[in-house]
N, C-alpha and C positions, 0 to 999 in steps of 0.2 A: 713718843709714838703713838699715832694716830691708827684709832682702830674701826672699823666699819661693820654692819652686818651683814653675812654671807645669804643672801637673798631669804628665803623661809626657815632657814637650815633652825635658827638663834644662835650658830656660832659668832663671836666675831671676830675677824682678822686681822692681824696688821695689815697698813697699807701698802707698808715695803712685805716683799717675799722674798724668799731665800731659793732659788734654783740652783741643781745637781749637773748641771751639764758641762761646767764650764773649769771646774778644779785644775789652775795650774801643776799640781804633782799630786793626783787622786790615791798615789799607793805610799800618799806620807799621811797613815790615817791621824797621827798625832797633831798634823798640823791640819789639814782639812774639820777637825773635831774641834781645836780651838776658832778656826773660822766660824763654826756653826754655832756652838755657844757663845760666841761673841757677841754672835748675832739676834741670838736669843735672851744675851742679858741685857743687850737696848730694845727689846719690845717686839722682836720680829718672831711672830709664833705660828706662821704659814712658812711649810718644808715643801717643794715638788722635787721630785725626781723622778726615773723612769727605769726600767730594765735592760732600753737600749744606750744608756749611759755609760759610757767606759765600760761595757761588758756585763753589766751589774756592779761592777765595782761602787760604783756611786751607792748604789742602796745599802752595798754592805757600810760605807763609809758614816751612812744615814743612821744604821742600825747603831752602829757605835755613837753617834752622836744623843740620839734619842737617850740612849743609856745614860750617858751624861748627864743629858738636861733629866731624868730623872732626880739622878740622884741631889741634885743642886734646885728641887722644887720651882724648874723654869716647864713653862707650860709651851702648848707646842701642839698642831695639827698637822698629820702626814697625808701627802697628796701622792698617787702614784699612777702608774698607766698600762694601759695593756691591748697589744696588737690582736689578741686571740679575740677569734669570734664565737667558736664552737663552746660548748659549756664542758666537753671534757680540756677541751686548752686553756681557756681561761681559769680551771682550778686548779694544773696543773701550772700556771703561771705564779696565779696568786697564793700560792701553798710555799713556793717558792719567796714570793715577796715577804711574806709574813715573817718566814725564818731570818732572811739578811737583814731586813728591817725591825727585829728584834720585837714585834707587838703582833697585841692578837687581834686589831682591827684597824685598818686603812678608811681613815676620815674621809677623804676625800678622794673614790677611783674613777678613772678619767680612760673612757671607752678612746682610746689612741689615735688622733691622726686622721680626721675625715678629710681628705682632700677632693673628693667629689660629690656628689649626693647618687651617681651610682655605687661608686664605694658604700656609701651607709643602707642602703635598699639590697645591698649584698650580704651584708652582716646582717642587715635584720633575720634575713630568711636565712640565719644561724639560730632563730632564736636568743637572740642577744641581750635584748633586752629582758627576757623572762627570765634567762642568766643572772645577770645583775639582783635583779628583783628578790631571786632566792638569796642571794650572798647579801644583801640588806638583810632579811628578816631573818638569817643565821648568826644575824652579828658580828661580821667576817669584812664588814664595809659600813660605811655609816650613811654619803650619798653617792648618789649616782650621778657622774660628772662628766661630759664631753669636750674633749681637745677637737679642733680642728682650724684648717687654712685657707675655709670656704671665704670666698667673696661676694659683699651685694646681696641680691635679695636671698641667695643661697644660705649665703646662714643665717640670711633673718625664720628662712623654709625650717629649716634645719630644728633651729630653737624652739619652731611656734609648736612643735609636736606633743610637748609638753610633761615627756618625758623624763628631764633633766633639772635636776637640781643646781647645776653651776656650768659654766663652761670656760675655758680655758682656751682662747685667741691673741696671733700676733694682732698686736696696736701698737704704734709711733707714732710720733709726729711725722715719720717718713711715710707712710702709710693708713694714715686715718683716715683720708679720703674711700679705700677700698672696704672696710669697717663698718662704716657709719649705720646701716641699717640695720647690725648687731642689737644696737641700743633700744630699737624699736620694740623687740621682743624680749630685751633683757628689762625692760621696765614691765611691758603687759604680764609677761610670766615670773613676775618677782625672783627670776634666778641672781645667784650668785654669781659674778664677772671676775677673772682672774686672765690678767693680760701677760705675753709673753712677749719676748724681743722687746724690751720699753727701748731700747739704742738702737733700733734697724737692724739691729746683726751687727753692731761695732758702725754700722755707715756714718750714723751722727758724729762719735765723737772724732772719725775719722775728718769728718767734713768741716769743722765749725760754721763758716763763713758760708756755707749752706744752709745752716739751720741756726742762723739769725734771728729770725722773725721769733722764735720759741725763748730766745734768749732777754734776761736781763741783767741788770748792773750786777758785776760782778759775779757772775754762774759761767761755769764751764758749761760745755754744749750737752755732756753727759748729764751733769744736776739739770739742768733747765730739760732735757730731756721726760725727767719724771719729776719734775713739778709739773711738767705740761700735762701728764696721764692723771696724778692728784688734783688736777682741778678739774677732771671730771667726774661728779657724783654717783654715776652709774657704777664707774670700777671699785671693788672691792680690793683685790690686790693688783701691784704689779710684780710679779718676778723677776727677780735681777741675778743671772748666772755669773755668782762672784766667780772669782779663781786667787784673789788674794787676797788677804786680811784689810790690805788698805784700802782695799776698794769696798768692801765691808765696814770700814767706820768712815769713809766719805759721804754713802749713802745714807748712813746714821744720823751725819752732820747736817746732810740734804735735807732730811724730812724733820729735823728739830728745829732749824730754821727758815720752815716752809710758810707762807706766805701765799694763802688761795686768790688767785683770780674770780671775778664776777664771771657769772655768766656770760654775761655781755662781753666780757673782757675777754673772753676764751673764745668767743666767737672771732672777735676779731682780731687774735693771734692765728684763727685757721685761715682766715680770707687774705692772709700776706702770703700764703703758701706756694698759690699758682705763680708767681711773680717771681720767688725765692727760687724753683724748681726749674729754670729754663735751661729745657733740651732732656728733663729725667721727665719721667711720667707720671703722674699723680694720679691715677689708677679711678679717673673718672670714671671709668667703662663705658663713655658714650660712644666706643669704637666697639661694642661686644654686640655687633648686629651681622657678623662675616656670613654670609652666601654657603660657605662652603663648609661652614663650622668651627674655623679654628678659634680657640679662647684665645685672642688677639690680647687680654687686657694682663692675663699668666705670660704670657711671652712678653709683652711691655716690661711686665716688672723683672723679668730673667734679666733681658736688656739690659735694666737699670743696675744693674748688680756688675756687669762691664764695666759701665762709665764711673761705679761709684765703690767696687771694692776690690781695693788693689793687690787683699793680701791674700787672694784665694788661685791659684794656677790658674784655674778655672771656673771661673766664676758663675757662666753662661750655664756650664751641662751640671756642675753643682747645684744651682738653684732646680734647675728642672729635674733632676733625680732625687732630692731630697725633700723640698717643698712644695711644688706641685706636682709628681708624677708622671710627668712629660717626656716624648723623645722629639729629639729635632726634628727631626723627618717631617712630625706635625704641621713644620712650621712653612715646609714645604709645598705644602698645598697651597696655597695664595693664587691666585688667577689673576691678582694687580689690576684687579674691575676700580678700586679708590675708595670704595664706598665708607672702608675706616676712615682713612686721608678726610675724607668729605665732613666728616663727624667730630673727627679731634677740635678740641680746643685751644691747642698745645699747638697744632698744625706740627707734627713729630711724623719723620720719615718712618710709616709705617712697614710701608712695603720692603724700604731696603734694609729697613732692621729685620724681618722675617727672612730676606733673603740670607743674611750674615745670623741670621740663629742656624738655621737650615744646612749651611755650606761650615 
């Protein structure tokens, strides 16, 4: 296992992490605990979950797994999150989390799912930062972290506030161009950086030919996607949402046989993405200049789901609701001025796609 420093916390965490939102049989506690213990025996020490995963049942599984790890002398770090923003709401939530997780302190506690800067400003009005600092002083949490879906300069602006010790954000071979700015802040503020959705929400293994630009000889698309992330020295941990023990073993084998690229080799790989993603928005955000304020990069990311994710009945609606917190009607504001299409380096038919989303 490879371990990296988590920001300035003094903690070394495994480059491979265990995410708790995709258990195949979450109510089979013995099976889920075996998965987590197997990961820990393979060197994984970073375990992330959330109260919304399986309606708190994931945290219950984690509590049982942590107890078993303590019995076996296996080290672990706990990470979870809260949507709450008021002190009373957060304290009510964390009380239940500590019981479910069967621990007295949460190592990495995240302000969960910042989707817009306005959303962040509203949470700050409830003194969320002050509350988190109190929790740390009281020993209920060890480190103040943030979880965000922001892209481009917005995520950089969020991280530059100097409040956080670490960040959890989506980053993969599928969407890396929309999150590059985050690394500027990560380096400057010396933050721990944990990335989620390393397989692009399943898009990468479902479309191996589309992602051939990251694959080396003998690699599956899933293994190549993980190794692509491990090549980033700024990334502390990659969270994989494991569903079966077979996938745990596959990831452990991938890191055991991992040979890193040089920075120059990594940049060369990235440069091949645009030519591979014909018709797929790469998220460069040059179109983000809409005169009526439509967040076009978000809507184009949503349309990507229609093109790529065949496993969901309504991929556009699902992405809008759960990832971007947007309505279909927002796309209907388009005046067809053409400014976005003129700026698009991929020559995507943005206007038509916005109409389709709205309808």
